[in-house]
C-alpha beads as a LAMMPS data file, in Angstrom:
LAMMPS data file: protein, C-alpha beads

453 atoms
452 bonds

1 atom types
1 bond types

-500.0 500.0 xlo xhi
-500.0 500.0 ylo yhi
-500.0 500.0 zlo zhi

Masses

1 110.0

Atoms # bond

1 1 1 -251.885 67.495 93.969
2 1 1 -252.054 69.168 90.564
3 1 1 -254.043 66.208 89.275
4 1 1 -256.514 66.880 92.072
5 1 1 -256.564 70.570 91.179
6 1 1 -257.336 69.805 87.539
7 1 1 -260.242 67.406 88.047
8 1 1 -262.791 69.809 89.645
9 1 1 -262.140 72.547 87.095
10 1 1 -262.264 70.158 84.144
11 1 1 -265.608 68.824 85.334
12 1 1 -267.092 72.289 85.712
13 1 1 -266.615 72.859 81.972
14 1 1 -266.511 69.383 80.441
15 1 1 -270.305 69.100 80.270
16 1 1 -270.712 72.238 78.137
17 1 1 -270.060 70.482 74.832
18 1 1 -271.922 67.348 75.977
19 1 1 -275.223 69.053 76.864
20 1 1 -276.879 68.410 73.473
21 1 1 -276.029 64.700 73.711
22 1 1 -277.256 64.518 77.330
23 1 1 -280.504 66.227 76.350
24 1 1 -281.035 63.818 73.444
25 1 1 -280.338 60.736 75.566
26 1 1 -282.106 61.649 78.830
27 1 1 -284.774 64.065 77.484
28 1 1 -283.651 66.526 80.135
29 1 1 -284.982 69.852 78.845
30 1 1 -283.439 73.329 79.427
31 1 1 -284.136 73.566 83.181
32 1 1 -282.551 70.217 84.061
33 1 1 -279.615 70.825 81.717
34 1 1 -278.857 74.055 83.555
35 1 1 -279.077 72.141 86.833
36 1 1 -276.506 69.645 85.524
37 1 1 -274.109 72.596 85.155
38 1 1 -275.342 74.792 87.998
39 1 1 -275.921 72.084 90.621
40 1 1 -272.252 71.121 90.486
41 1 1 -271.121 74.747 90.610
42 1 1 -273.364 75.713 93.529
43 1 1 -272.438 72.701 95.689
44 1 1 -268.768 73.272 94.881
45 1 1 -268.873 76.977 95.758
46 1 1 -270.978 76.558 98.911
47 1 1 -268.681 74.008 100.569
48 1 1 -265.208 75.196 99.539
49 1 1 -264.460 77.327 102.593
50 1 1 -265.719 74.577 104.910
51 1 1 -263.494 72.100 103.043
52 1 1 -260.489 74.348 103.647
53 1 1 -261.278 74.692 107.340
54 1 1 -261.767 70.925 107.781
55 1 1 -258.402 70.331 106.107
56 1 1 -256.747 72.679 108.599
57 1 1 -258.337 70.653 111.405
58 1 1 -258.076 66.969 110.439
59 1 1 -255.136 67.036 108.050
60 1 1 -254.893 68.292 104.477
61 1 1 -253.552 65.122 102.874
62 1 1 -256.215 63.034 104.625
63 1 1 -259.058 65.266 103.432
64 1 1 -257.557 65.501 99.946
65 1 1 -257.608 61.708 99.715
66 1 1 -261.170 61.480 101.065
67 1 1 -262.312 64.105 98.580
68 1 1 -260.493 62.445 95.682
69 1 1 -262.034 59.051 96.464
70 1 1 -265.499 60.631 96.739
71 1 1 -264.944 62.460 93.457
72 1 1 -264.143 59.187 91.699
73 1 1 -267.226 57.460 93.118
74 1 1 -269.598 60.332 92.286
75 1 1 -268.140 60.556 88.788
76 1 1 -269.072 56.927 88.199
77 1 1 -272.569 57.725 89.531
78 1 1 -272.815 60.523 86.942
79 1 1 -271.637 58.238 84.157
80 1 1 -274.168 55.528 85.040
81 1 1 -277.105 57.918 85.555
82 1 1 -280.316 56.304 84.250
83 1 1 -282.204 59.582 84.151
84 1 1 -281.821 63.350 84.266
85 1 1 -282.666 63.782 87.958
86 1 1 -280.176 61.064 88.904
87 1 1 -277.513 62.950 86.934
88 1 1 -278.381 66.219 88.675
89 1 1 -278.127 64.590 92.122
90 1 1 -274.833 62.908 91.248
91 1 1 -273.440 66.208 89.926
92 1 1 -274.325 67.948 93.198
93 1 1 -272.510 65.193 95.122
94 1 1 -269.569 65.494 92.743
95 1 1 -269.391 69.236 93.441
96 1 1 -269.361 68.550 97.191
97 1 1 -266.478 66.078 96.754
98 1 1 -264.558 68.690 94.751
99 1 1 -264.988 71.148 97.615
100 1 1 -263.272 68.722 99.988
101 1 1 -260.416 68.091 97.589
102 1 1 -259.397 71.383 96.011
103 1 1 -258.686 73.653 99.029
104 1 1 -256.138 71.121 100.273
105 1 1 -254.008 71.684 97.169
106 1 1 -253.412 75.375 97.837
107 1 1 -253.107 74.826 101.575
108 1 1 -250.441 72.149 101.084
109 1 1 -248.503 74.422 98.726
110 1 1 -248.665 77.225 101.313
111 1 1 -247.612 74.945 104.164
112 1 1 -244.757 73.073 102.465
113 1 1 -243.071 75.626 100.185
114 1 1 -241.555 79.093 100.386
115 1 1 -239.691 81.606 98.248
116 1 1 -238.973 80.624 94.658
117 1 1 -240.332 77.127 95.237
118 1 1 -243.707 78.493 96.303
119 1 1 -243.825 80.888 93.364
120 1 1 -243.096 78.018 90.986
121 1 1 -245.664 75.736 92.652
122 1 1 -248.358 78.435 92.550
123 1 1 -247.525 79.086 88.908
124 1 1 -248.036 75.408 88.088
125 1 1 -251.234 75.340 90.150
126 1 1 -252.669 78.425 88.455
127 1 1 -251.612 77.217 85.030
128 1 1 -253.238 73.852 85.708
129 1 1 -256.406 75.512 86.988
130 1 1 -256.676 77.841 84.015
131 1 1 -255.786 75.354 81.313
132 1 1 -258.188 72.820 82.807
133 1 1 -261.142 75.036 81.930
134 1 1 -260.271 74.919 78.238
135 1 1 -259.039 71.329 78.374
136 1 1 -262.377 70.345 79.906
137 1 1 -264.298 71.434 76.820
138 1 1 -261.671 70.018 74.451
139 1 1 -261.685 66.670 76.267
140 1 1 -265.463 66.676 76.411
141 1 1 -265.659 67.141 72.663
142 1 1 -263.109 64.405 71.987
143 1 1 -264.796 61.860 74.275
144 1 1 -268.334 62.526 73.030
145 1 1 -267.190 62.284 69.415
146 1 1 -265.135 59.132 70.067
147 1 1 -268.144 57.385 71.659
148 1 1 -265.817 54.998 73.516
149 1 1 -267.435 51.549 73.747
150 1 1 -270.764 53.145 72.958
151 1 1 -270.730 55.239 76.150
152 1 1 -271.179 58.590 74.357
153 1 1 -271.438 61.487 76.829
154 1 1 -271.120 59.115 79.797
155 1 1 -267.406 58.710 79.126
156 1 1 -266.758 62.331 80.180
157 1 1 -267.572 61.256 83.742
158 1 1 -266.357 57.651 83.741
159 1 1 -262.860 58.723 82.692
160 1 1 -262.469 60.467 86.059
161 1 1 -262.416 57.214 88.031
162 1 1 -258.984 55.929 86.910
163 1 1 -257.510 59.437 87.098
164 1 1 -258.774 59.821 90.674
165 1 1 -257.311 56.411 91.524
166 1 1 -253.888 57.494 90.234
167 1 1 -254.117 60.738 92.236
168 1 1 -254.899 58.726 95.366
169 1 1 -251.872 56.483 94.940
170 1 1 -249.547 59.401 94.244
171 1 1 -250.890 61.428 97.178
172 1 1 -250.366 58.506 99.551
173 1 1 -246.745 58.207 98.461
174 1 1 -245.611 61.781 97.916
175 1 1 -247.740 64.324 99.800
176 1 1 -246.753 65.179 103.393
177 1 1 -249.475 65.533 106.010
178 1 1 -249.975 69.072 107.302
179 1 1 -252.573 70.727 109.520
180 1 1 -253.036 73.910 111.478
181 1 1 -251.037 74.040 114.717
182 1 1 -254.045 75.641 116.428
183 1 1 -257.134 73.894 115.015
184 1 1 -260.483 75.288 116.118
185 1 1 -264.086 74.145 116.109
186 1 1 -266.145 74.523 112.949
187 1 1 -268.196 77.718 112.776
188 1 1 -271.595 76.064 112.264
189 1 1 -273.663 79.258 112.131
190 1 1 -271.233 80.946 109.745
191 1 1 -271.225 77.866 107.509
192 1 1 -275.035 77.832 107.411
193 1 1 -275.286 81.563 106.641
194 1 1 -272.614 81.454 103.917
195 1 1 -274.362 78.461 102.356
196 1 1 -277.706 80.262 102.470
197 1 1 -276.157 83.382 100.935
198 1 1 -274.617 81.536 98.003
199 1 1 -277.625 79.276 97.410
200 1 1 -280.117 82.147 97.519
201 1 1 -278.068 84.010 94.899
202 1 1 -276.795 81.295 92.573
203 1 1 -279.773 78.912 92.404
204 1 1 -282.385 81.433 91.178
205 1 1 -279.958 83.069 88.751
206 1 1 -278.977 79.651 87.390
207 1 1 -282.482 78.220 87.137
208 1 1 -284.724 81.287 86.934
209 1 1 -284.698 81.861 83.177
210 1 1 -285.133 78.184 82.262
211 1 1 -288.086 77.752 84.653
212 1 1 -289.840 81.017 83.726
213 1 1 -288.878 82.942 86.897
214 1 1 -291.327 81.286 89.332
215 1 1 -292.173 82.815 92.716
216 1 1 -289.578 80.743 94.576
217 1 1 -286.768 82.282 92.504
218 1 1 -287.762 85.819 93.549
219 1 1 -288.177 84.736 97.177
220 1 1 -284.644 83.318 97.205
221 1 1 -283.207 86.461 95.629
222 1 1 -284.959 88.527 98.303
223 1 1 -283.352 86.351 100.999
224 1 1 -279.816 86.897 99.650
225 1 1 -279.025 90.406 100.998
226 1 1 -280.338 89.537 104.473
227 1 1 -278.341 86.299 104.586
228 1 1 -275.182 88.065 103.370
229 1 1 -275.461 90.835 105.978
230 1 1 -276.191 88.288 108.723
231 1 1 -273.100 86.307 107.692
232 1 1 -270.870 89.391 107.790
233 1 1 -272.197 90.486 111.210
234 1 1 -271.862 86.969 112.654
235 1 1 -268.267 86.545 111.474
236 1 1 -267.246 89.960 112.766
237 1 1 -268.759 89.260 116.194
238 1 1 -267.248 85.788 116.430
239 1 1 -263.754 87.039 115.600
240 1 1 -264.097 89.795 118.205
241 1 1 -265.420 87.589 121.016
242 1 1 -264.058 84.113 120.205
243 1 1 -267.196 82.429 121.580
244 1 1 -266.734 78.816 122.735
245 1 1 -263.206 78.732 121.350
246 1 1 -264.462 78.961 117.774
247 1 1 -263.019 81.104 115.015
248 1 1 -264.988 82.490 112.061
249 1 1 -265.396 80.436 108.924
250 1 1 -264.101 83.488 107.004
251 1 1 -262.137 85.686 109.445
252 1 1 -262.806 89.363 108.601
253 1 1 -259.168 90.096 109.465
254 1 1 -258.138 87.886 106.531
255 1 1 -260.063 90.141 104.162
256 1 1 -258.294 93.185 105.614
257 1 1 -254.925 91.867 104.403
258 1 1 -254.092 94.068 101.431
259 1 1 -252.894 91.299 99.115
260 1 1 -256.054 89.274 99.805
261 1 1 -258.429 92.220 99.419
262 1 1 -256.949 93.624 96.211
263 1 1 -256.271 90.223 94.646
264 1 1 -259.831 89.003 95.217
265 1 1 -261.102 92.248 93.701
266 1 1 -259.339 91.261 90.449
267 1 1 -260.524 87.640 90.653
268 1 1 -264.201 88.743 90.762
269 1 1 -264.572 90.379 87.308
270 1 1 -262.178 87.906 85.706
271 1 1 -264.118 84.870 86.930
272 1 1 -267.472 86.454 86.108
273 1 1 -266.450 87.027 82.499
274 1 1 -264.561 83.769 82.078
275 1 1 -267.333 81.486 83.321
276 1 1 -269.904 83.164 81.081
277 1 1 -267.556 83.221 78.108
278 1 1 -266.829 79.493 78.173
279 1 1 -270.530 78.603 78.385
280 1 1 -271.592 81.030 75.641
281 1 1 -268.764 79.948 73.347
282 1 1 -269.828 76.299 73.615
283 1 1 -273.378 77.239 72.589
284 1 1 -272.204 79.460 69.725
285 1 1 -269.855 76.882 68.254
286 1 1 -272.343 74.004 68.363
287 1 1 -275.725 75.629 67.832
288 1 1 -274.678 78.765 65.947
289 1 1 -271.865 77.505 63.724
290 1 1 -273.090 73.884 63.695
291 1 1 -269.722 72.439 64.678
292 1 1 -269.638 68.952 66.133
293 1 1 -268.454 68.403 69.715
294 1 1 -264.920 67.492 68.588
295 1 1 -264.494 70.581 66.398
296 1 1 -266.053 72.785 69.078
297 1 1 -263.510 71.498 71.577
298 1 1 -260.534 71.876 69.238
299 1 1 -261.277 75.589 68.770
300 1 1 -260.046 76.045 72.354
301 1 1 -256.658 74.388 71.825
302 1 1 -254.819 77.672 70.996
303 1 1 -256.140 79.173 74.226
304 1 1 -254.913 76.139 76.199
305 1 1 -251.414 76.369 74.736
306 1 1 -250.923 80.114 75.214
307 1 1 -252.520 80.104 78.677
308 1 1 -250.007 77.530 79.860
309 1 1 -247.134 79.419 78.213
310 1 1 -248.230 82.634 79.924
311 1 1 -248.507 80.937 83.299
312 1 1 -244.958 79.588 82.999
313 1 1 -243.523 82.949 81.927
314 1 1 -245.469 84.862 84.589
315 1 1 -243.179 84.374 87.628
316 1 1 -240.108 85.697 85.819
317 1 1 -242.028 88.647 84.429
318 1 1 -243.488 89.394 87.847
319 1 1 -240.110 89.278 89.552
320 1 1 -238.871 91.841 87.023
321 1 1 -241.889 94.066 86.456
322 1 1 -244.084 93.438 89.504
323 1 1 -247.793 94.156 89.177
324 1 1 -247.270 95.692 85.717
325 1 1 -247.075 92.118 84.430
326 1 1 -250.573 91.494 85.827
327 1 1 -251.895 94.681 84.219
328 1 1 -250.292 93.678 80.918
329 1 1 -252.065 90.316 81.140
330 1 1 -255.437 92.032 81.600
331 1 1 -254.758 94.304 78.609
332 1 1 -253.697 91.387 76.396
333 1 1 -256.836 89.491 77.392
334 1 1 -258.902 92.519 76.370
335 1 1 -257.160 92.698 72.995
336 1 1 -257.928 89.042 72.356
337 1 1 -261.565 89.533 73.324
338 1 1 -261.915 92.473 70.912
339 1 1 -260.316 90.383 68.164
340 1 1 -262.727 87.545 68.820
341 1 1 -265.741 89.863 68.704
342 1 1 -264.526 91.307 65.394
343 1 1 -263.853 87.866 63.926
344 1 1 -267.377 86.679 64.659
345 1 1 -269.199 89.921 63.824
346 1 1 -267.627 90.468 60.400
347 1 1 -267.181 86.850 59.443
348 1 1 -270.004 84.871 61.022
349 1 1 -270.908 82.927 57.899
350 1 1 -268.352 80.247 57.108
351 1 1 -266.510 80.813 60.374
352 1 1 -265.091 77.353 60.950
353 1 1 -262.631 75.822 63.337
354 1 1 -259.691 78.065 62.328
355 1 1 -261.518 81.402 62.282
356 1 1 -261.201 82.422 65.933
357 1 1 -257.835 80.732 66.597
358 1 1 -255.611 83.849 66.540
359 1 1 -257.877 85.826 68.857
360 1 1 -258.264 82.835 71.195
361 1 1 -254.471 82.501 71.390
362 1 1 -254.058 86.168 72.324
363 1 1 -256.804 85.938 74.923
364 1 1 -255.287 82.800 76.442
365 1 1 -251.878 84.448 76.749
366 1 1 -253.348 87.381 78.630
367 1 1 -255.324 85.119 80.948
368 1 1 -252.216 83.004 81.560
369 1 1 -250.403 86.075 82.839
370 1 1 -253.324 87.565 84.760
371 1 1 -254.810 84.659 86.711
372 1 1 -251.724 82.850 88.100
373 1 1 -250.066 86.051 89.263
374 1 1 -253.284 87.274 90.857
375 1 1 -253.767 84.009 92.758
376 1 1 -250.153 84.153 93.882
377 1 1 -250.690 87.692 95.150
378 1 1 -253.830 86.728 97.082
379 1 1 -251.997 84.001 99.019
380 1 1 -248.686 85.798 99.444
381 1 1 -249.507 87.332 102.855
382 1 1 -251.829 84.612 104.245
383 1 1 -250.398 83.058 107.448
384 1 1 -249.555 79.355 107.157
385 1 1 -252.012 78.448 109.925
386 1 1 -254.789 79.973 107.789
387 1 1 -253.622 78.366 104.554
388 1 1 -256.710 76.178 104.242
389 1 1 -259.252 78.906 104.858
390 1 1 -257.271 81.345 102.680
391 1 1 -257.265 78.923 99.772
392 1 1 -260.931 78.134 100.387
393 1 1 -261.927 81.815 100.329
394 1 1 -260.015 82.421 97.113
395 1 1 -261.384 79.399 95.272
396 1 1 -264.908 80.096 96.596
397 1 1 -264.707 83.602 95.153
398 1 1 -263.433 82.254 91.843
399 1 1 -265.995 79.453 91.635
400 1 1 -268.965 81.517 92.798
401 1 1 -268.395 84.220 90.226
402 1 1 -267.731 81.704 87.478
403 1 1 -271.121 80.156 88.266
404 1 1 -272.617 83.651 88.407
405 1 1 -271.068 84.395 85.009
406 1 1 -272.677 81.293 83.506
407 1 1 -276.025 82.345 84.981
408 1 1 -275.935 86.036 84.040
409 1 1 -273.985 86.211 80.777
410 1 1 -275.455 82.875 79.703
411 1 1 -279.003 84.094 80.345
412 1 1 -278.297 87.400 78.591
413 1 1 -276.964 85.610 75.519
414 1 1 -279.749 83.024 75.331
415 1 1 -282.431 85.694 75.774
416 1 1 -280.967 88.000 73.117
417 1 1 -280.340 85.184 70.641
418 1 1 -284.083 84.527 70.471
419 1 1 -284.768 88.079 69.272
420 1 1 -281.679 89.393 67.453
421 1 1 -279.891 86.201 66.442
422 1 1 -276.738 84.546 67.742
423 1 1 -274.207 86.798 66.048
424 1 1 -275.564 90.025 67.529
425 1 1 -276.288 88.345 70.877
426 1 1 -272.666 87.187 71.019
427 1 1 -271.425 90.692 70.192
428 1 1 -273.450 92.221 73.032
429 1 1 -272.375 89.508 75.479
430 1 1 -268.684 89.970 74.616
431 1 1 -269.198 93.713 75.053
432 1 1 -270.473 93.123 78.586
433 1 1 -267.493 90.887 79.277
434 1 1 -265.244 93.669 77.984
435 1 1 -266.570 95.875 80.787
436 1 1 -265.378 93.208 83.239
437 1 1 -261.958 93.210 81.539
438 1 1 -261.695 97.004 81.888
439 1 1 -262.567 96.628 85.575
440 1 1 -259.808 94.011 85.904
441 1 1 -257.267 96.374 84.344
442 1 1 -258.156 99.175 86.751
443 1 1 -258.199 96.901 89.789
444 1 1 -254.733 95.483 89.031
445 1 1 -253.373 98.993 89.627
446 1 1 -254.367 98.678 93.298
447 1 1 -252.491 95.426 93.873
448 1 1 -249.193 95.392 95.808
449 1 1 -246.234 96.172 93.577
450 1 1 -244.558 92.951 94.689
451 1 1 -245.822 89.725 96.283
452 1 1 -244.273 88.390 99.491
453 1 1 -243.429 84.722 99.015

Bonds

1 1 1 2
2 1 2 3
3 1 3 4
4 1 4 5
5 1 5 6
6 1 6 7
7 1 7 8
8 1 8 9
9 1 9 10
10 1 10 11
11 1 11 12
12 1 12 13
13 1 13 14
14 1 14 15
15 1 15 16
16 1 16 17
17 1 17 18
18 1 18 19
19 1 19 20
20 1 20 21
21 1 21 22
22 1 22 23
23 1 23 24
24 1 24 25
25 1 25 26
26 1 26 27
27 1 27 28
28 1 28 29
29 1 29 30
30 1 30 31
31 1 31 32
32 1 32 33
33 1 33 34
34 1 34 35
35 1 35 36
36 1 36 37
37 1 37 38
38 1 38 39
39 1 39 40
40 1 40 41
41 1 41 42
42 1 42 43
43 1 43 44
44 1 44 45
45 1 45 46
46 1 46 47
47 1 47 48
48 1 48 49
49 1 49 50
50 1 50 51
51 1 51 52
52 1 52 53
53 1 53 54
54 1 54 55
55 1 55 56
56 1 56 57
57 1 57 58
58 1 58 59
59 1 59 60
60 1 60 61
61 1 61 62
62 1 62 63
63 1 63 64
64 1 64 65
65 1 65 66
66 1 66 67
67 1 67 68
68 1 68 69
69 1 69 70
70 1 70 71
71 1 71 72
72 1 72 73
73 1 73 74
74 1 74 75
75 1 75 76
76 1 76 77
77 1 77 78
78 1 78 79
79 1 79 80
80 1 80 81
81 1 81 82
82 1 82 83
83 1 83 84
84 1 84 85
85 1 85 86
86 1 86 87
87 1 87 88
88 1 88 89
89 1 89 90
90 1 90 91
91 1 91 92
92 1 92 93
93 1 93 94
94 1 94 95
95 1 95 96
96 1 96 97
97 1 97 98
98 1 98 99
99 1 99 100
100 1 100 101
101 1 101 102
102 1 102 103
103 1 103 104
104 1 104 105
105 1 105 106
106 1 106 107
107 1 107 108
108 1 108 109
109 1 109 110
110 1 110 111
111 1 111 112
112 1 112 113
113 1 113 114
114 1 114 115
115 1 115 116
116 1 116 117
117 1 117 118
118 1 118 119
119 1 119 120
120 1 120 121
121 1 121 122
122 1 122 123
123 1 123 124
124 1 124 125
125 1 125 126
126 1 126 127
127 1 127 128
128 1 128 129
129 1 129 130
130 1 130 131
131 1 131 132
132 1 132 133
133 1 133 134
134 1 134 135
135 1 135 136
136 1 136 137
137 1 137 138
138 1 138 139
139 1 139 140
140 1 140 141
141 1 141 142
142 1 142 143
143 1 143 144
144 1 144 145
145 1 145 146
146 1 146 147
147 1 147 148
148 1 148 149
149 1 149 150
150 1 150 151
151 1 151 152
152 1 152 153
153 1 153 154
154 1 154 155
155 1 155 156
156 1 156 157
157 1 157 158
158 1 158 159
159 1 159 160
160 1 160 161
161 1 161 162
162 1 162 163
163 1 163 164
164 1 164 165
165 1 165 166
166 1 166 167
167 1 167 168
168 1 168 169
169 1 169 170
170 1 170 171
171 1 171 172
172 1 172 173
173 1 173 174
174 1 174 175
175 1 175 176
176 1 176 177
177 1 177 178
178 1 178 179
179 1 179 180
180 1 180 181
181 1 181 182
182 1 182 183
183 1 183 184
184 1 184 185
185 1 185 186
186 1 186 187
187 1 187 188
188 1 188 189
189 1 189 190
190 1 190 191
191 1 191 192
192 1 192 193
193 1 193 194
194 1 194 195
195 1 195 196
196 1 196 197
197 1 197 198
198 1 198 199
199 1 199 200
200 1 200 201
201 1 201 202
202 1 202 203
203 1 203 204
204 1 204 205
205 1 205 206
206 1 206 207
207 1 207 208
208 1 208 209
209 1 209 210
210 1 210 211
211 1 211 212
212 1 212 213
213 1 213 214
214 1 214 215
215 1 215 216
216 1 216 217
217 1 217 218
218 1 218 219
219 1 219 220
220 1 220 221
221 1 221 222
222 1 222 223
223 1 223 224
224 1 224 225
225 1 225 226
226 1 226 227
227 1 227 228
228 1 228 229
229 1 229 230
230 1 230 231
231 1 231 232
232 1 232 233
233 1 233 234
234 1 234 235
235 1 235 236
236 1 236 237
237 1 237 238
238 1 238 239
239 1 239 240
240 1 240 241
241 1 241 242
242 1 242 243
243 1 243 244
244 1 244 245
245 1 245 246
246 1 246 247
247 1 247 248
248 1 248 249
249 1 249 250
250 1 250 251
251 1 251 252
252 1 252 253
253 1 253 254
254 1 254 255
255 1 255 256
256 1 256 257
257 1 257 258
258 1 258 259
259 1 259 260
260 1 260 261
261 1 261 262
262 1 262 263
263 1 263 264
264 1 264 265
265 1 265 266
266 1 266 267
267 1 267 268
268 1 268 269
269 1 269 270
270 1 270 271
271 1 271 272
272 1 272 273
273 1 273 274
274 1 274 275
275 1 275 276
276 1 276 277
277 1 277 278
278 1 278 279
279 1 279 280
280 1 280 281
281 1 281 282
282 1 282 283
283 1 283 284
284 1 284 285
285 1 285 286
286 1 286 287
287 1 287 288
288 1 288 289
289 1 289 290
290 1 290 291
291 1 291 292
292 1 292 293
293 1 293 294
294 1 294 295
295 1 295 296
296 1 296 297
297 1 297 298
298 1 298 299
299 1 299 300
300 1 300 301
301 1 301 302
302 1 302 303
303 1 303 304
304 1 304 305
305 1 305 306
306 1 306 307
307 1 307 308
308 1 308 309
309 1 309 310
310 1 310 311
311 1 311 312
312 1 312 313
313 1 313 314
314 1 314 315
315 1 315 316
316 1 316 317
317 1 317 318
318 1 318 319
319 1 319 320
320 1 320 321
321 1 321 322
322 1 322 323
323 1 323 324
324 1 324 325
325 1 325 326
326 1 326 327
327 1 327 328
328 1 328 329
329 1 329 330
330 1 330 331
331 1 331 332
332 1 332 333
333 1 333 334
334 1 334 335
335 1 335 336
336 1 336 337
337 1 337 338
338 1 338 339
339 1 339 340
340 1 340 341
341 1 341 342
342 1 342 343
343 1 343 344
344 1 344 345
345 1 345 346
346 1 346 347
347 1 347 348
348 1 348 349
349 1 349 350
350 1 350 351
351 1 351 352
352 1 352 353
353 1 353 354
354 1 354 355
355 1 355 356
356 1 356 357
357 1 357 358
358 1 358 359
359 1 359 360
360 1 360 361
361 1 361 362
362 1 362 363
363 1 363 364
364 1 364 365
365 1 365 366
366 1 366 367
367 1 367 368
368 1 368 369
369 1 369 370
370 1 370 371
371 1 371 372
372 1 372 373
373 1 373 374
374 1 374 375
375 1 375 376
376 1 376 377
377 1 377 378
378 1 378 379
379 1 379 380
380 1 380 381
381 1 381 382
382 1 382 383
383 1 383 384
384 1 384 385
385 1 385 386
386 1 386 387
387 1 387 388
388 1 388 389
389 1 389 390
390 1 390 391
391 1 391 392
392 1 392 393
393 1 393 394
394 1 394 395
395 1 395 396
396 1 396 397
397 1 397 398
398 1 398 399
399 1 399 400
400 1 400 401
401 1 401 402
402 1 402 403
403 1 403 404
404 1 404 405
405 1 405 406
406 1 406 407
407 1 407 408
408 1 408 409
409 1 409 410
410 1 410 411
411 1 411 412
412 1 412 413
413 1 413 414
414 1 414 415
415 1 415 416
416 1 416 417
417 1 417 418
418 1 418 419
419 1 419 420
420 1 420 421
421 1 421 422
422 1 422 423
423 1 423 424
424 1 424 425
425 1 425 426
426 1 426 427
427 1 427 428
428 1 428 429
429 1 429 430
430 1 430 431
431 1 431 432
432 1 432 433
433 1 433 434
434 1 434 435
435 1 435 436
436 1 436 437
437 1 437 438
438 1 438 439
439 1 439 440
440 1 440 441
441 1 441 442
442 1 442 443
443 1 443 444
444 1 444 445
445 1 445 446
446 1 446 447
447 1 447 448
448 1 448 449
449 1 449 450
450 1 450 451
451 1 451 452
452 1 452 453
């Protein structure tokens, strides 16, 4: 299951260091390159909650295996893409497959574990999810530089096929089948309105800058608030009336659970800053500091190591200090971010692979404490029968705001770099992310003191 949790997150970030090679090979241009990143993220975010609900209905192991098989097939389609539009279409399909696969991981953990076992499983899940973001860019750099059998950037997708095959075999042997004891019909209207809400927000913000903000981008942005309000009203009415035996795609009562509400509030600024940071850093290292894809990936290794260490230490710290461990993680992350900004601002010239390592290690440690414990808190009070939808809501929030971070912080950085240069643009962008970190610190103070396992 952890292999299945790693694959979608790795593939969200793995293309960042490969974009220059993809552009050179397929003559994609800025707009299509952003669609290679954003198309995956939007499809993934839009379908996650539906994937969780379908798992509750038809069986979580079954849907995990379907999603894993589809992920392997669509990965091969990405790797064999003859042109840029083919790659974009295959990436959208790959994002949809990820949305079937990932919610089943959290739902299975919720349904099959309890107490210390659940805390340990969630710690491994969160550590895998967090480390995968950094590992994605490291692995992408290694594979592009290695140019395995002359495949170049294509290997970053083709490598998924054997990994997905292994995950399928292991899931068939080791994962028990679980489903909701009271499955309900799919909320078709809610699914359509949630999809419209996310698409009308994420697509124009992802593609608007690269395409010169055409009329359609403003029309979609204007649609977003109406679609979001319609979704909220529809879900509230459906939960109150229970029309035709259906239950809401996102039950409003789930969002009234304190652990869910306060935990998601922390996930929002964290994911917004993290998604933007990883994209901007890839651009800075390759285009600003002229590092190759391998060196650009290796810069993230310290963050990978300390993130995983923090995620393993988190459960013991939380059992002793409660939510103060989460707050400490947010503060440590902020310290690492300040160190990184200082390292680049006062030492831009000659800043090679080792320059940002110390700050990256500090930042990774803080994130390793913050994210796993927050995800554990979100799920701690979710009923088992809502495990799929609870996991889907949490991952949708995380994924949507990561994609939003790429769109907003990425656009801010790219726009500023044209006028003030990359160093100053990076400083401003990290300053904006620091605001998100401060928000995370304050929001952790509203979380429950302890999580119910």
